SEPAVO-355053 format. One line per 2 residues: their letters; for each residue x, y, z of C-alpha. Coordinates in steps of 0.02 Angstrom, whole numbers, plus 50000, padded with zeros to 5 digits. Example, Ala and Ser with C-alpha at 12.3 -4.5 7.8 and 13.67 -1.06 7.14 Angstrom:
as	50615:49775:50390 ~ 50684:49947:50357
This chain:
me	50016:50000:49994 ~ 50061:50190:49971
vk	50063:50275:50115 ~ 50074:50491:50097
vg	50129:50585:50254 ~ 50113:50764:50252
ir	50244:50837:50367 ~ 50211:51043:50437
nv	50315:51163:50376 ~ 50381:51052:50249
ar	50346:51065:50053 ~ 50347:50908:50001
ev	50263:50752:50065 ~ 50343:50586:50117
av	50282:50428:50007 ~ 50314:50271:50064
et	50259:50100:49970 ~ 50249:49964:50132
na	50165:49808:50169 ~ 50079:49857:50330
ta	49915:49857:50336 ~ 49783:50023:50363
ae	49732:49970:50547 ~ 49923:49937:50592
le	49984:50117:50527 ~ 49824:50195:50619
as	49857:50100:50769 ~ 50050:50155:50754
lg	50016:50327:50717 ~ 49887:50349:50852
da	50008:50269:50990 ~ 50140:50393:50912
ia	50029:50539:50952 ~ 49958:50496:51134
gn	50154:50453:51176 ~ 50211:50628:51092
gv	50322:50501:51005 ~ 50404:50467:50822
ft	50289:50391:50688 ~ 50380:50247:50606
la	50340:50196:50425 ~ 50446:50046:50353
dd	50432:50040:50177 ~ 50430:49864:50069
kg	50630:49865:50059 ~ 50650:49886:50231
rk	50713:50049:50258 ~ 50640:50136:50395
vl	50562:50338:50382 ~ 50545:50403:50569
ip	50438:50561:50568 ~ 50397:50667:50735
aa	50224:50624:50769 ~ 50190:50806:50824
qv	50226:50874:50661 ~ 50112:50753:50552
ay	50014:50854:50468 ~ 49891:50722:50368
vd	49925:50533:50329 ~ 49852:50476:50160
lg	49829:50281:50152 ~ 49802:50224:49992
ve	49714:50052:49934 ~ 49776:49899:49999
na	49790:49772:49876 ~ 49803:49882:49734
rp	49820:49778:49569 ~ 49978:49796:49470
vg	49968:49866:49290 ~ 50065:49797:49163
fg	50069:49648:49023 ~ 50059:49499:49114
al	50052:49313:49046 ~ 49891:49261:48989
ns	49828:49077:49016 ~ 49747:49003:48863
């Protein structure tokens, strides 16, 4: 799923492709905000993005299980 995070006073948003579900991300963000901590996003390649929870302006959760676009083998 693609996740876009807007950060206060930053012109560009952070976009991450992750294997986490929307429910997991929502819980993680809620915990980070409640504890005034860090919102951590792990992408599908193992890298992590750390964002201070107090600076998160918005989170746009993309569609889970998006259908890939491209040419595939067709079974006849």
